[in-house]
C-alpha positions in Angstrom: 84.6 -2.9 -11.0 81.4 -3.8 -9.2 78.4 -5.2 -11.2 75.1 -4.2 -9.7 72.1 -6.5 -10.1 69.3 -4.3 -11.5 66.5 -6.4 -9.9 68.2 -6.2 -6.5 68.8 -2.5 -6.8 65.1 -2.0 -7.7 64.0 -4.0 -4.7 66.3 -1.9 -2.4 64.8 1.3 -3.8 61.3 0.0 -3.3 62.1 -1.0 0.3 63.5 2.4 1.1 60.5 4.2 -0.4 58.0 2.0 1.5 59.9 2.6 4.7 59.4 6.3 4.3 55.8 6.0 3.1 53.9 3.0 4.4 51.0 3.8 2.0 53.1 2.4 -0.8 53.3 -1.0 0.9 50.7 -3.7 0.1 51.4 -5.2 3.4 50.2 -2.1 5.2 47.1 -2.1 2.9 46.4 -5.7 4.0 46.5 -4.6 7.7 44.3 -1.6 7.1 41.8 -3.5 5.0 41.6 -6.3 7.5 40.9 -3.7 10.2 38.2 -2.0 8.1 36.4 -5.3 7.2 36.6 -6.2 10.9 34.9 -2.9 11.8 32.4 -3.2 9.0 31.4 -6.7 10.1 31.3 -5.5 13.6 28.3 -3.3 12.6 26.4 -5.9 10.7 27.4 -8.7 13.1 26.2 -6.8 16.1 22.7 -6.8 14.7 22.9 -10.6 14.5 24.2 -10.9 18.1 21.2 -8.9 19.4 18.5 -10.1 17.0 16.5 -12.0 19.7 16.6 -9.0 22.0 15.4 -6.7 19.1 12.6 -9.2 18.5 11.5 -9.0 22.1 11.8 -5.2 22.2 9.7 -4.6 19.0 7.6 -7.7 19.1 9.0 -9.2 15.8 8.6 -12.7 14.4 11.8 -14.5 13.3 10.7 -14.0 9.6 10.6 -10.3 10.1 13.9 -10.1 11.9 15.4 -12.2 9.1 14.1 -9.7 6.6 15.7 -6.9 8.6 19.0 -8.7 8.6 18.7 -9.3 4.8 17.8 -5.7 3.9 21.5 -4.6 3.7 22.0 -7.0 0.9 19.4 -5.3 -1.3 21.4 -2.1 -1.6 24.6 -4.1 -2.0 23.2 -6.2 -4.8 21.9 -3.2 -6.7 25.3 -1.7 -7.0 27.7 -4.6 -7.1 27.7 -5.0 -10.9 28.7 -1.3 -11.3 31.5 -1.9 -8.9 32.7 -4.7 -11.2 32.6 -2.3 -14.2 34.5 0.5 -12.6 37.2 -1.8 -11.2 40.7 -0.3 -11.5 39.3 2.7 -13.5 38.6 4.5 -10.2 40.6 5.3 -7.2 39.8 2.1 -5.3 41.2 3.0 -1.9 39.3 6.3 -1.9 36.0 4.7 -2.9 36.5 2.2 -0.1 37.0 5.0 2.3 33.7 6.7 1.2 31.9 3.4 1.5 33.2 3.1 5.1 31.8 6.5 6.0 28.4 5.4 4.8 28.7 2.3 6.9 29.4 4.4 9.9 26.3 6.6 9.3 24.2 3.4 8.9 25.4 2.2 12.3 24.2 5.4 13.9 20.8 5.1 12.2 20.4 1.6 13.6 20.7 2.9 17.1 18.4 5.9 16.5 15.0 4.1 17.3 16.0 3.7 20.9 16.3 7.5 21.4 12.9 8.3 19.7 10.9 5.7 21.6 9.5 5.6 25.0 10.6 3.4 27.9 10.4 -0.4 27.5 7.4 -1.8 29.3 6.5 -5.4 30.1 4.0 -7.6 31.9 4.9 -7.2 35.5 3.8 -8.4 38.9 7.1 -7.2 40.4 6.2 -3.6 41.0 2.5 -4.2 41.6 0.0 -7.0 41.8 -1.7 -6.5 38.4 -0.6 -9.9 37.1 -1.9 -12.2 39.9 -5.4 -13.7 40.2 -8.0 -11.0 40.9 -11.7 -10.8 40.5 -11.4 -7.4 39.0 -8.5 -5.5 37.3 -7.3 -3.7 34.3 -9.0 -4.6 31.0 -7.1 -5.3 27.8 -7.9 -1.9 26.4 -6.2 -0.2 29.3 -3.3 -2.5 29.0 -3.0 -1.7 25.3 -3.1 2.1 25.9 -0.5 1.7 28.6 1.9 0.0 26.3 1.0 1.4 22.9 4.4 3.1 22.4 6.1 -0.3 22.9 4.9 -1.8 19.7 5.2 1.2 17.4 6.4 -0.6 14.2 7.0 2.7 12.4 10.3 3.3 14.1 11.5 0.0 12.5 11.5 1.8 9.1 14.6 3.7 10.4 16.4 0.4 11.1 15.5 -0.9 7.6 16.9 2.3 6.1 20.0 1.9 8.1 20.4 -1.6 6.9 19.9 -0.6 3.3 22.5 2.2 3.7 24.9 -0.4 5.3 24.6 -2.5 2.2 25.4 0.4 -0.1 28.4 1.5 1.9 29.7 -2.1 2.0 29.6 -2.5 -1.8 33.2 -1.5 -2.7 34.9 -2.7 0.4 35.6 -6.4 -0.2 35.7 -6.6 -4.0 38.0 -3.6 -4.4 40.1 -4.7 -1.5 40.6 -8.3 -2.8 41.4 -7.1 -6.3 43.7 -4.4 -5.1 45.7 -6.9 -3.0 45.9 -9.5 -5.7 46.9 -6.8 -8.3 49.9 -5.5 -6.3 51.0 -8.5 -4.3 53.3 -11.2 -5.7 51.7 -14.4 -6.8 53.4 -16.4 -4.1 52.3 -14.0 -1.3 48.8 -13.3 -2.5 47.3 -16.5 -0.9 48.9 -15.7 2.4 47.8 -12.1 2.4 44.2 -13.1 1.6 44.3 -15.7 4.3 45.5 -13.2 6.8 42.9 -10.7 5.7 40.1 -13.2 5.9 41.3 -14.3 9.3 41.3 -10.7 10.6 37.9 -10.2 9.0 36.5 -13.1 10.9 37.3 -11.3 14.1 34.6 -8.8 13.1 31.6 -11.1 13.8 33.5 -12.6 16.7 34.0 -9.3 18.3 30.4 -8.4 17.5 29.1 -11.3 19.5 31.5 -10.6 22.3 30.4 -7.0 22.3 26.8 -8.2 22.3 27.6 -10.4 25.3 28.7 -7.3 27.2 26.1 -4.8 26.1 23.1 -7.1 26.6 24.0 -7.4 30.3 23.0 -3.7 30.6 19.3 -2.9 30.8 17.9 -1.3 27.6 16.8 1.9 29.3 19.9 2.4 31.4 20.1 5.9 30.0 16.5 6.8 30.8 15.9 5.4 34.3 17.7 5.1 37.6 19.4 1.8 38.1 17.5 1.3 41.3 14.3 1.2 39.3 15.4 -1.9 37.3 13.4 -4.9 38.6 14.3 -7.5 36.0 17.5 -9.6 35.8 19.2 -10.8 32.7 17.9 -14.3 33.3 14.3 -13.2 33.1 12.7 -14.1 29.7 11.3 -10.5 29.6 14.8 -8.9 29.9 15.8 -6.6 27.1 19.5 -5.6 27.0 21.1 -2.3 25.7 21.0 -3.5 22.0 21.6 0.1 20.8 24.8 0.8 22.6 26.9 -1.6 20.5 25.9 0.2 17.3 27.2 3.5 18.6 30.6 1.9 19.4 30.9 -0.1 16.1 30.0 3.0 14.0 32.7 5.0 15.7 35.3 2.3 15.0 34.4 2.2 11.2 34.8 5.9 11.0 38.3 5.6 12.4 39.1 2.7 10.0 38.1 4.8 7.0 40.8 7.4 7.4 43.9 5.6 5.9 42.1 4.9 2.6 42.2 8.5 1.6 46.1 8.3 1.6 46.7 5.2 -0.4 47.5 5.7 -4.1 45.4 4.6 -7.0 48.2 2.2 -8.0 51.2 1.2 -6.0 54.5 -0.6 -7.0 54.0 -4.3 -7.7 55.5 -6.5 -4.9 58.4 -8.4 -6.4 58.6 -12.1 -5.7 61.8 -13.5 -4.3 64.4 -15.4 -6.4 64.4 -16.0 -10.1 61.1 -17.8 -10.1 59.4 -14.6 -8.9 61.3 -12.6 -11.5 60.1 -14.9 -14.3 56.5 -14.6 -13.1 56.7 -10.8 -13.1 58.1 -10.7 -16.6 55.4 -13.1 -17.8 52.7 -11.0 -16.2 54.2 -7.8 -17.7 54.3 -9.3 -21.2 50.7 -10.5 -20.9 49.6 -7.0 -19.7 51.4 -5.3 -22.5 49.9 -7.7 -25.1 46.4 -7.1 -23.7 46.7 -3.4 -23.5 47.6 -3.2 -27.1 44.2 -4.6 -28.0 41.9 -2.8 -25.6 39.5 0.0 -26.0 40.2 2.0 -22.9 37.3 4.4 -23.5 34.6 1.8 -23.1 31.5 3.7 -21.6 29.2 2.5 -18.9 26.4 2.1 -21.5 28.6 -0.1 -23.7 29.5 -2.1 -20.6 25.8 -2.6 -19.7 25.0 -3.7 -23.3 27.9 -6.2 -23.3 27.1 -7.4 -19.7 25.0 -10.4 -20.7 27.8 -11.7 -23.0 30.5 -11.1 -20.3 28.3 -12.8 -17.7 27.7 -15.8 -19.8 31.3 -16.2 -20.7 32.3 -16.0 -17.0 29.6 -18.4 -15.8 30.3 -21.0 -18.5 33.7 -21.7 -16.8 32.6 -24.9 -15.0 35.2 -24.7 -12.2 34.4 -21.1 -11.4 30.6 -21.8 -11.4 30.9 -24.9 -9.2 33.2 -23.2 -6.7 30.9 -20.2 -6.5 27.8 -22.4 -6.0 29.6 -24.2 -3.2 30.4 -20.9 -1.6 26.7 -19.8 -2.1 25.6 -22.9 -0.1 28.1 -22.1 2.7 27.2 -18.5 2.7 23.4 -19.3 3.0 24.2 -21.6 5.9 26.4 -19.0 7.6 23.8 -16.2 7.0 21.2 -18.2 8.9 23.4 -19.4 11.7 24.9 -15.9 12.3 21.4 -14.4 12.7 19.7 -17.2 14.7 22.4 -19.3 16.4 22.3 -17.2 19.6 18.5 -17.6 19.7 18.8 -21.3 19.1 21.2 -21.6 22.1 18.9 -19.5 24.3 15.9 -21.7 23.6 17.5 -25.1 23.5 19.7 -24.7 26.6 17.9 -22.0 28.6 20.9 -19.5 28.6 20.8 -15.8 28.6 21.4 -13.8 25.4 24.7 -12.6 26.8 26.0 -16.1 27.5 24.9 -17.4 24.1 26.8 -14.5 22.4 29.9 -15.3 24.5 29.8 -19.0 23.4 29.4 -18.1 19.7 32.0 -15.3 19.7 34.6 -17.2 21.7 33.9 -20.7 20.4 32.5 -21.0 16.9 33.9 -17.8 15.4 37.2 -18.2 17.2 37.9 -21.6 15.7 36.6 -20.5 12.3 39.3 -17.8 12.3 42.0 -20.3 13.2 40.7 -22.6 10.3 41.0 -19.8 7.8 44.6 -19.0 8.9 45.5 -22.7 8.8 44.0 -23.0 5.3 46.1 -20.0 4.0 49.3 -21.4 5.5 48.7 -24.8 4.0 48.1 -23.2 0.6 51.4 -21.3 0.9 53.6 -24.0 2.4 52.5 -26.9 0.2 52.0 -24.8 -3.0 48.8 -26.7 -3.7 47.7 -27.2 -7.3 44.1 -26.7 -8.3 43.5 -30.4 -8.0 44.9 -30.4 -4.5 43.0 -27.3 -3.5 39.7 -28.8 -4.7 40.5 -32.0 -2.8 41.2 -30.0 0.4 37.8 -28.3 0.1 36.1 -31.6 -0.5 37.7 -33.3 2.5 37.0 -30.3 4.7 33.3 -30.3 3.9 33.0 -34.1 4.3 34.5 -33.9 7.8 32.1 -31.0 8.6 29.1 -33.1 7.6 30.3 -36.0 9.8 30.9 -33.7 12.8 27.6 -31.7 12.4 25.3 -34.7 12.1 25.4 -35.7 15.8 24.2 -32.2 16.8 20.7 -33.3 15.8 20.6 -35.5 18.8 21.9 -33.0 21.3 18.9 -31.3 22.9 15.8 -31.7 25.0 12.1 -31.3 24.5 10.2 -28.1 25.4 9.5 -27.7 29.1 5.9 -28.5 30.2 3.8 -25.3 29.8 0.3 -25.5 31.0 -2.3 -24.7 28.3 0.4 -24.6 25.6 1.9 -28.1 25.3 0.7 -29.6 28.6 -2.8 -30.1 30.1 -3.9 -28.3 33.3 -4.4 -30.9 36.1 -8.1 -30.6 35.9 -8.5 -30.4 32.1 -9.0 -33.2 29.6 -7.2 -31.4 26.7 -4.6 -28.8 26.2 -6.3 -25.4 26.5 -5.1 -22.1 28.0 -8.6 -21.4 29.3 -9.0 -23.7 32.3 -11.6 -23.8 35.1 -8.9 -23.5 37.7 -8.3 -19.8 36.8 -11.5 -18.8 35.1 -12.5 -16.7 38.1 -9.4 -14.6 37.6 -9.3 -11.5 35.4 -6.2 -12.6 33.5 -4.9 -10.3 30.8 -4.9 -11.9 27.4 -1.4 -12.2 26.0 0.3 -11.7 29.3 3.8 -13.2 29.6 5.3 -13.4 33.0 6.4 -17.1 33.3 6.6 -18.8 36.6 7.7 -22.3 37.5 5.4 -24.4 39.6 6.4 -26.8 42.3 4.8 -29.5 40.2 7.5 -28.9 37.5 5.0 -27.3 35.1 5.6 -23.8 33.7 2.7 -21.2 33.6 2.7 -18.2 31.3 1.8 -15.9 34.2 0.9 -16.1 37.9 -2.7 -15.3 36.9 -2.9 -18.3 34.6 -1.7 -20.4 37.4 -4.4 -19.1 39.7 -2.0 -17.5 42.2 -3.7 -15.0 44.5 -0.7 -14.0 46.7 2.9 -13.2 46.3 5.9 -12.9 48.6 8.2 -10.0 48.1 11.9 -9.9 49.1 11.9 -6.5 50.8 15.7 -6.1 50.6 15.8 -6.7 46.8 12.3 -5.5 46.2 11.6 -8.5 44.0 9.1 -11.3 44.1 10.6 -14.4 45.7 7.6 -16.8 45.3 3.9 -17.2 44.7 1.4 -19.0 47.0 -2.3 -20.0 47.0 -2.2 -21.1 43.3 -5.4 -22.9 42.5 -4.0 -24.5 39.3 -0.9 -26.0 40.9 -1.0 -29.3 42.8 1.4 -28.7 45.8 2.4 -30.8 48.8 2.7 -27.6 50.9 6.3 -28.4 51.7 7.5 -25.6 49.4 6.1 -22.5 47.7 3.6 -23.1 44.9 5.7 -21.3 42.3 8.8 -19.2 41.7 9.3 -16.4 39.2 11.0 -17.4 35.9 11.0 -20.2 33.5 11.5 -23.9 34.4 13.9 -24.3 31.5 14.4 -27.1 29.1 16.7 -29.1 31.3 19.5 -29.2 28.7 22.0 -26.7 30.1 24.5 -29.5 30.7 24.7 -30.1 26.9 25.6 -26.5 26.1 29.4 -26.9 26.1 29.5 -30.2 24.3 27.2 -28.8 21.6 29.2 -25.6 21.1 32.5 -27.5 21.1 31.3 -30.0 18.4 29.7 -27.3 16.3 32.9 -25.1 16.6 35.0 -28.1 15.5 32.7 -28.6 12.5 33.1 -24.9 11.6 36.9 -25.2 11.9 37.2 -27.9 9.3 34.7 -26.2 7.0 36.7 -22.9 7.2 39.8 -24.7 6.0 38.3 -24.4 2.5 37.9 -20.6 2.6 41.2 -19.6 1.2 41.6 -22.6 -1.2 38.1 -21.9 -2.7 38.9 -18.2 -3.2 42.2 -19.1 -4.9 40.4 -21.6 -7.1 38.3 -18.6 -8.4 41.2 -16.2 -8.8 43.3 -18.8 -10.6 40.6 -20.3 -12.9 39.6 -17.0 -14.5 41.7 -14.9 -16.9 43.7 -12.2 -15.1 41.8 -9.5 -16.9 38.5 -11.0 -15.7 39.5 -11.1 -12.0 37.6 -8.0 -10.7 34.5 -8.9 -12.8 34.6 -12.5 -11.6 34.8 -11.4 -7.9 31.9 -8.9 -8.5 29.7 -11.6 -10.0 30.7 -13.9 -7.2 29.5 -11.4 -4.5 26.4 -10.6 -6.5 25.5 -14.3 -6.5 26.3 -14.5 -2.8 23.8 -11.8 -2.1 21.0 -12.8 -4.4 21.2 -16.6 -3.6 22.5 -16.6 -0.1 22.7 -13.5 2.1 19.3 -12.1 1.1 17.1 -15.3 1.2 19.2 -17.2 3.8 18.0 -15.3 7.0 14.5 -15.1 5.7 14.5 -18.9 5.0 15.9 -19.7 8.4 13.5 -17.2 10.1 10.4 -18.6 8.3 11.5 -22.2 9.2 11.9 -21.2 12.9 8.4 -19.6 12.9 6.9 -22.9 11.8 8.1 -24.5 15.1 6.3 -21.9 17.3 3.6 -23.3 19.6 2.6 -20.1 21.4 2.6 -16.6 20.0 2.6 -13.5 22.1 -0.4 -11.2 21.6 -0.7 -7.5 22.2 -3.8 -5.4 21.4 -5.2 -8.2 19.3 -2.0 -8.5 17.1 0.5 -11.3 17.1 4.0 -10.4 18.3 7.1 -12.5 18.9 7.0 -16.2 19.6 7.0 -17.1 23.3 7.5 -20.9 23.1 8.9 -23.2 20.5 8.7 -26.9 20.0 12.4 -27.5 20.8 12.6 -30.9 19.0 11.2 -29.3 15.8 13.3 -26.2 16.2 16.5 -28.3 16.5 15.7 -30.7 13.7 14.7 -28.0 11.2 17.3 -25.5 12.1 20.2 -27.9 12.1 18.7 -29.8 9.1 19.0 -26.7 7.0 22.7 -26.5 8.0 23.4 -30.0 6.9 21.5 -29.5 3.7 23.7 -26.6 2.7 26.8 -28.4 3.8 26.0 -31.4 1.6 25.3 -29.0 -1.3 28.7 -27.4 -1.0 30.3 -30.8 -0.6 28.8 -32.1 -3.9 29.9 -28.9 -5.8 33.5 -29.2 -4.6 33.6 -32.9 -5.4 32.3 -32.2 -8.9 34.9 -29.5 -9.4 37.6 -31.9 -8.2 36.5 -34.5 -10.8 36.5 -32.0 -13.6 39.9 -30.7 -12.8 41.3 -34.2 -12.5 39.9 -35.1 -16.0 41.3 -31.9 -17.5 44.7 -32.7 -16.1 44.6 -36.2 -17.6 43.7 -34.7 -21.0 45.9 -31.6 -21.1 48.4 -33.1 -23.5 45.6 -34.0 -26.0 44.5 -30.4 -26.6 45.3 -29.1 -30.1 45.9 -25.6 -31.2 42.4 -25.1 -32.6 40.8 -25.9 -29.2 43.0 -23.5 -27.2 40.5 -20.5 -27.6 37.6 -22.6 -26.1 39.2 -24.9 -23.6 41.5 -24.5 -20.6 44.9 -25.8 -20.0 46.4 -26.6 -16.7 49.9 -25.2 -16.1 52.6 -26.8 -14.1 51.6 -24.8 -11.1 48.0 -25.8 -11.3 46.6 -22.5 -12.6 44.2 -22.5 -15.5 45.6 -20.3 -18.3 43.8 -19.1 -21.3 45.3 -17.2 -24.2 44.0 -13.6 -24.1 41.5 -12.6 -26.7 40.8 -9.0 -27.7 37.5 -9.1 -25.8 39.2 -10.5 -22.7 41.9 -7.9 -22.8 39.2 -5.3 -23.3 37.9 -6.1 -19.9 41.3 -5.7 -18.2 41.4 -2.0 -18.7 37.8 -1.5 -17.6 37.3 -4.1 -14.9 
């Protein structure tokens, strides 16, 4: 007579059922959710990869572009609490799919301004001689009328609406996805699944920057003009790439990724852990769930939830480990929010590289190593079975190494190039002034920007402001090759007075060392990603899991993702030394003080890194003390204090209120 093991038979039945229907497999859900988050972040990340191009196209300051980047968090924050309330009450996969469709629509709206605006125009002496020194010429009013469609800020409202809708659509995707995975994955596999999902998710911004690197090589109006009419090159500071094209591609990808979510069930069979250890854990979790459900009020209304929200919030935040880890993640999120939006612009200005090349460096270097770090962190968690104390120590060491590696970046850079009238005196002037006697006979257009590099090593904001009266055109390429007879340039006549384009900062040789060191710093910091999330999941009660994740993401948005880009953008604007002008209005910054830009931009990064380090260190100290006192807790204190189990998880005896949350959160 053969004796059948009930657990093994159950596992075999589950395996056969999942083979026939992949939508009953949590592994397949992890793959789908990673792909969706990759696609979602491709939409939001593409904006960050093209932000400097959008600034140039619409004449925005860094503060305004930071506000544009933060707008999606407003809609997200407004609804994140309600997502926490609905939790497992709703069909989570189906809600995720609906949110993905909204994200796809938002991506299409982001590209819409390109199709309702006119052609991009710029200050040019390539197709005509309007920007060289002349005794008569077009006045500023004519120039404004000629370009009035270029600065129409009203179309930006469409992009702000698109960003707002992007935030609303993204509300359920990560909280519902994380809780769904953790609910139906075994306890031993959950860290690995989350690590894999986070790693796949990181590919989203990486692919966004790579996509930006490709798309920004195409001219913005490639669909409106003949390629033969394009006179600029991607190295020209006036170049605007096809920023809109990437949004169309990303939105299509999100629409495809949303399809599987309408086929996943509301609840799927719980993944069974291997061996007797896993069986014991499943039994304990079942007993706890049954005990909780017997005390719950499953008909709690939304109004009742809102009334009890302050109490629930206070009870969640008074958990010191949870609060410290979330604050550490807030610091890191604020840093990432700023770097993601403005890192490409920083590389462009500091090392005189094109927007396409900067995006390639970020997508292939910084984000690539960050993805590897997240995977390694998840593997370490699974292989070593880290306790809470060890997880906190891992986060602390990772941030300490990050600070040590990021500090030398403050010294890797050069000063701003010499720009006549901006940060350097004209040769016949006693002070720095854009109005010099050497070109006062020229009818220069105010606010013109067509930089040239003089043979004296000084950059001039336009040929007219260099006093150049003649230009030499390459007839084959139909482009200006050099300028001559420039009254403001001291030349030895052995070479042309000036050539089109910027002189550059002279720091291009530091680009690869800078990107390599910053990518290494990002790698060690990303090792803390999975351990920090597991600290949150394992230090709150099981019934509070969805709510705790919702509060975590709400704090991310309120304290990091919304103010982060605006803070970075405002800081960058304080380093501007020459603003563009159009029709009497200030537009984007043309020149920055590179030393101030570098010190303030990277200084903010170090500030947030140190803040996260202190939070993780404090959490480690608290956990260590709790472990040393765990045998001294008496029965009367069990309802108010936390015990540490043999596996390192904080366990609290369920109360009726806590169990009440499980059925509703």
